Structure formats: structure tokens, C-alpha cells
C-alpha positions as CSV (number, residue, x, y, z in Angstrom):
1,M,20.9,-19.5,-25.3
2,T,22.2,-21.8,-22.6
3,A,21.1,-21.7,-19.0
4,A,24.2,-23.1,-17.4
5,P,25.2,-20.5,-14.9
6,G,28.8,-19.5,-14.9
7,H,29.7,-21.9,-17.7
8,P,31.6,-20.7,-20.8
9,P,28.5,-20.9,-23.1
10,A,26.5,-18.7,-20.8
11,L,29.3,-16.2,-20.7
12,A,29.6,-16.3,-24.5
13,D,25.9,-15.6,-24.7
14,A,26.2,-12.7,-22.3
15,R,29.2,-11.2,-24.3
16,A,27.3,-11.5,-27.6
17,L,24.2,-9.8,-26.1
18,A,26.4,-7.0,-24.7
19,R,27.9,-6.4,-28.1
20,R,24.5,-6.2,-29.7
21,L,23.3,-3.8,-27.0
22,G,26.4,-1.7,-27.3
23,A,25.5,-0.9,-30.9
24,L,22.3,0.8,-29.7
25,E,21.9,4.3,-28.4
26,E,22.5,4.4,-24.7
27,G,19.5,5.1,-22.6
28,A,15.9,4.0,-22.9
29,I,16.4,2.3,-26.3
30,R,19.2,0.1,-25.0
31,A,17.5,-0.6,-21.7
32,R,14.3,-1.7,-23.5
33,A,16.3,-4.0,-25.8
34,A,18.0,-5.5,-22.8
35,A,14.7,-6.1,-21.2
36,R,13.3,-7.7,-24.3
37,A,16.3,-10.0,-24.5
38,L,15.9,-11.2,-20.9
39,A,12.1,-11.6,-21.2
40,A,12.5,-13.8,-24.3
41,L,14.5,-16.3,-22.3
42,A,13.2,-18.9,-19.9
43,P,13.6,-17.6,-16.3
44,G,16.4,-20.1,-15.5
45,A,18.2,-19.2,-18.7
46,A,17.9,-15.5,-17.9
47,A,19.2,-16.0,-14.4
48,G,22.1,-18.0,-15.7
49,L,22.9,-15.3,-18.2
50,L,22.9,-12.7,-15.4
51,E,25.1,-14.9,-13.2
52,A,27.6,-15.3,-16.0
53,A,27.7,-11.6,-16.6
54,L,28.2,-10.9,-12.9
55,R,31.1,-13.4,-12.7
56,A,32.7,-11.7,-15.7
57,A,32.4,-8.4,-13.9
58,A,34.1,-9.8,-10.8
59,G,36.9,-10.9,-13.1
60,G,37.5,-7.5,-14.6
61,E,35.1,-7.6,-17.5
62,P,32.2,-5.3,-16.6
63,E,30.6,-4.9,-20.1
64,P,28.1,-7.8,-20.1
65,A,26.8,-7.0,-16.6
66,A,26.6,-3.2,-17.3
67,A,24.6,-3.9,-20.5
68,L,22.1,-6.3,-18.8
69,A,21.7,-4.3,-15.6
70,Q,20.1,-1.5,-17.6
71,A,17.0,-3.7,-18.0
72,L,16.6,-4.0,-14.2
73,L,17.2,-0.5,-13.1
74,V,14.0,0.8,-14.6
75,P,11.8,-2.2,-15.4
76,G,9.1,-1.4,-18.0
77,P,6.5,-3.3,-20.0
78,D,9.1,-5.4,-21.8
79,L,10.1,-7.0,-18.4
80,G,7.0,-6.8,-16.3
81,Y,6.5,-7.8,-12.7
82,E,5.5,-11.4,-13.5
83,A,8.6,-11.9,-15.5
84,L,10.7,-10.4,-12.7
85,A,9.0,-12.6,-10.2
86,A,9.8,-15.7,-12.2
87,L,13.4,-14.5,-12.7
88,Y,13.8,-14.0,-9.0
89,A,12.4,-17.4,-8.2
90,A,14.7,-19.1,-10.7
91,A,17.7,-17.3,-9.2
92,A,16.6,-18.3,-5.7
93,D,16.0,-22.0,-6.7
94,A,19.5,-22.1,-8.3
95,G,21.2,-20.5,-5.3
96,L,22.3,-17.5,-7.4
97,D,22.6,-15.1,-4.6
98,D,24.4,-12.4,-6.6
99,V,21.5,-12.4,-9.1
100,R,18.9,-12.1,-6.3
101,R,20.8,-9.1,-4.8
102,L,21.1,-7.5,-8.3
103,L,17.3,-7.8,-8.7
104,L,16.7,-6.1,-5.4
105,S,19.3,-3.3,-5.9
106,A,17.2,-1.2,-8.2
107,P,16.5,2.4,-7.1
108,P,13.0,3.4,-5.8
109,R,10.2,3.8,-8.3
110,L,10.3,7.6,-7.9
111,A,13.4,9.6,-7.3
112,W,13.3,12.1,-4.4
113,Q,14.0,15.7,-5.2
114,P,14.4,18.6,-2.7
115,P,11.2,20.7,-2.6
116,R,11.4,24.2,-4.1
117,D,9.8,25.9,-1.2
118,R,10.1,25.5,2.6
119,A,6.7,24.7,4.0
120,D,7.7,25.8,7.5
121,A,9.5,29.1,7.5
122,R,10.2,28.9,11.2
123,L,12.0,25.6,11.1
124,A,13.8,26.6,7.9
125,R,15.8,29.2,10.0
126,L,17.0,26.6,12.5
127,T,20.3,24.7,12.3
128,L,20.3,20.9,12.0
129,G,21.6,20.6,15.5
130,H,18.8,22.7,16.9
131,K,16.2,20.6,15.0
132,K,17.7,17.4,16.4
133,A,17.5,18.8,19.9
134,L,13.9,19.7,19.4
135,A,13.1,16.2,18.1
136,R,14.4,14.7,21.3
137,R,12.3,17.1,23.5
138,P,9.1,15.8,25.1
139,G,5.9,17.6,25.0
140,D,4.7,19.6,21.9
141,P,2.9,17.2,19.5
142,D,2.6,20.0,16.9
143,L,6.3,20.6,16.9
144,L,7.0,16.9,16.5
145,A,4.6,16.8,13.5
146,R,6.3,19.8,11.9
147,L,9.7,18.3,12.3
148,A,8.5,15.0,10.9
149,A,7.0,16.8,7.9
150,E,10.4,18.1,6.9
151,G,11.6,14.5,6.6
152,D,15.3,15.1,7.2
153,P,16.8,11.7,8.0
154,A,19.0,13.0,10.8
155,V,16.1,14.6,12.5
156,V,13.7,11.7,11.9
157,R,16.2,9.4,13.5
158,E,16.0,11.5,16.7
159,L,12.3,11.7,16.5
160,L,11.9,7.9,16.3
161,R,13.7,7.6,19.7
162,N,11.4,10.1,21.4
163,P,9.1,8.2,23.8
164,H,6.3,10.7,23.1
165,L,6.1,9.9,19.4
166,T,2.9,8.2,18.3
167,E,2.3,5.5,15.8
168,E,0.0,7.8,13.9
169,L,2.8,10.3,13.3
170,V,5.3,7.5,12.3
171,V,2.8,6.2,9.7
172,R,2.5,9.8,8.4
173,I,6.3,9.9,8.0
174,A,6.3,6.5,6.2
175,A,3.5,7.5,3.9
176,R,4.8,11.0,3.0
177,R,5.4,11.7,-0.7
178,P,7.9,12.8,-1.7
179,C,10.1,11.2,0.9
180,R,13.8,10.6,1.0
181,P,14.7,6.8,0.8
182,E,17.1,7.4,3.7
183,T,14.2,8.5,5.9
184,L,12.3,5.3,5.2
185,R,15.5,3.4,6.0
186,C,15.5,5.1,9.4
187,L,12.0,3.8,10.1
188,H,13.1,0.3,9.3
189,E,16.2,0.5,11.5
190,E,14.1,1.1,14.6
191,R,12.7,-2.2,15.7
192,R,10.1,-0.5,17.8
193,W,8.4,0.9,14.7
194,R,9.2,-1.6,11.9
195,A,7.3,-4.3,13.8
196,R,4.1,-2.2,13.6
197,P,1.9,-3.5,10.7
198,A,0.6,0.0,9.9
199,V,4.2,1.3,9.6
200,A,5.4,-1.6,7.5
201,R,2.3,-1.3,5.2
202,A,2.9,2.5,4.7
203,I,6.6,2.0,3.8
204,A,5.8,-0.8,1.4
205,H,3.2,1.3,-0.4
206,N,5.6,4.3,-0.7
207,P,7.1,4.5,-4.3
208,Y,10.1,6.3,-2.8
209,A,11.1,3.2,-0.8
210,E,14.0,1.1,-2.2
211,P,12.9,-2.4,-3.4
212,A,15.5,-4.1,-1.1
213,L,14.0,-2.3,1.9
214,V,10.4,-3.3,1.0
215,A,11.5,-6.9,0.5
216,K,12.5,-7.1,4.2
217,L,9.0,-6.0,5.2
218,L,6.8,-8.1,2.9
219,P,6.9,-11.2,5.2
220,R,5.2,-9.1,7.9
221,L,2.2,-8.3,5.7
222,S,-1.1,-10.1,5.5
223,P,-2.2,-12.0,2.3
224,R,-4.6,-9.2,1.5
225,E,-2.0,-6.6,1.9
226,L,0.4,-8.5,-0.3
227,S,-2.3,-8.8,-3.0
228,D,-2.9,-5.0,-2.8
229,L,0.8,-4.3,-3.2
230,A,1.0,-6.7,-6.2
231,E,-1.8,-4.6,-7.9
232,D,-0.4,-1.2,-7.0
233,G,0.8,0.2,-10.3
234,A,2.6,3.1,-8.6
235,L,5.2,0.8,-7.1
236,H,8.4,-0.6,-8.5
237,A,8.0,-3.7,-10.7
238,M,10.3,-5.7,-8.4
239,V,8.2,-4.8,-5.3
240,R,5.0,-5.9,-7.1
241,A,6.7,-9.1,-8.3
242,L,7.9,-10.1,-4.8
243,A,4.5,-9.3,-3.3
244,A,2.7,-11.4,-5.9
245,S,5.1,-14.3,-5.3
246,L,4.4,-14.3,-1.6
247,A,0.6,-13.9,-1.9
248,P,-1.6,-17.0,-1.6
249,G,-2.2,-18.8,-4.8
250,R,1.2,-18.1,-6.3
251,A,4.5,-20.0,-6.0
252,P,6.4,-18.8,-3.0
253,A,9.6,-16.9,-3.4
254,A,12.7,-17.5,-1.3
255,A,12.7,-15.5,1.9
256,A,13.5,-11.9,0.8
257,E,15.0,-11.1,4.2
258,S,18.2,-13.0,3.5
């Protein structure tokens, strides 16, 4: 297959692969076949294939991109974190920004589901507006902790603006599992807290965090912390790949914050 991004041969290759994948059962079988197809290519060729598919989608032909994207949504052993790191680096080197964004757009490693039971019966009886008002109130550390434990993004956003909130409690919010991805995004939106190394580290290690969010935090982490992330099998493959590429002794990736 050719590696010329956006050129007709690359698009022809993407279309041919999409046809082969379309003959397979939708789901895990098709996703693994797509992953194997990308892993068999040199990183530059795979990046070019993805770029061609994305351009075709922008032109009204979504089939190639839809077929290939399945390999990236839930990366498995057929497209491991080292292969993803090389693919990301190749896309960055070639200036293929759409491919880089696609690689980071995967959902969190674990999907959040509402808990079956309410841990705090008293809070469960309160309206959202009442909880938000309590989150802004100074004073009771126990109440703030209980509100934080519920993890509702709207309430957490008010909590994060409370001057009485401690870093210890914010770290507990960031490390909580299960946790809504929206709640973790709230933490990152507050500059006061995202600049704290302990908070950034807790978010990065949370498998409920979106890869695109973690990518923005990785440059804040120490070399040792990056190595720990790269070895954490509970995390999304793309998160591990980016951490490995930024850790000492490996080729650096393009700045993930862009």
C-alpha cells in the first residue's frame, strides 16, 4: 500500500480495505481486522491511509473512514500502544492534524454507568439546585466531601470554585472510580486545580478520563510519572502510547496540547 497522504493511490487502498472489512461481521471481528490491517503497515503508510479516508469522508464518502475508525475506538492487542505511538508520531511528523485528532478522539478506557444504589440517602433527596448551593457554601468539610463523592459535574463545578476546597478532596474526585468523564473535564477547566501535579496525576491514571483530556496533562508530569502511565495496563492504549513517547529514552511526540 502507498503512503502518499491524500493521493489517489492511498484513497484507492482505503476504499479496497473498507470493502474487505465490510464483508465481515460488524463489531469485534471487523474492528480486529481493521486493527491488524493498520498494524501491518509502516506507521507513515497507515497515517497516509487514515488521512485519505478522512478526506474522502469530508467529500461525502464516509465508508473508508468509518471502517478504519473501528480499529481506533477500542484498541486491542492487534494495535497495541507502541504501534499507536508510532502512528501518532508519523501523523505529527507529516502534519496530518486530522489523523492526530482522530487518534485522540477515542472514548475512555472504561465507560461510566450510573450506580444502582445511592450511597448518600440524604443528598439523594435534594434537588440539583440545592446541591449546587451547598457546594458553594463555606464551612462543613464533611458535606463538601459527600457532595464530591456523588460526582455530578454540575455540582463539582461549583465545588471547585469554593475557596474552602482542599487539594486532598480534589485529588479524591479525580481518582474516583467510576467517574463521569464530564466531571474530570470540570477539573481540567479550572486552572487553579489542573496546575496541581497531584491532580493532574490522578486524572491521568483514571481509566474514565478521555484520551484527549489526558494528552493535555502529560507535559505537566515528571519522567517517572510518564513511565508509570506507559506501564499502566488499566489505561487506554492511546494514553499509554503518548506517555511512552514523552518519557525519556523514547522518541518525543509532537506536543499533545495543540
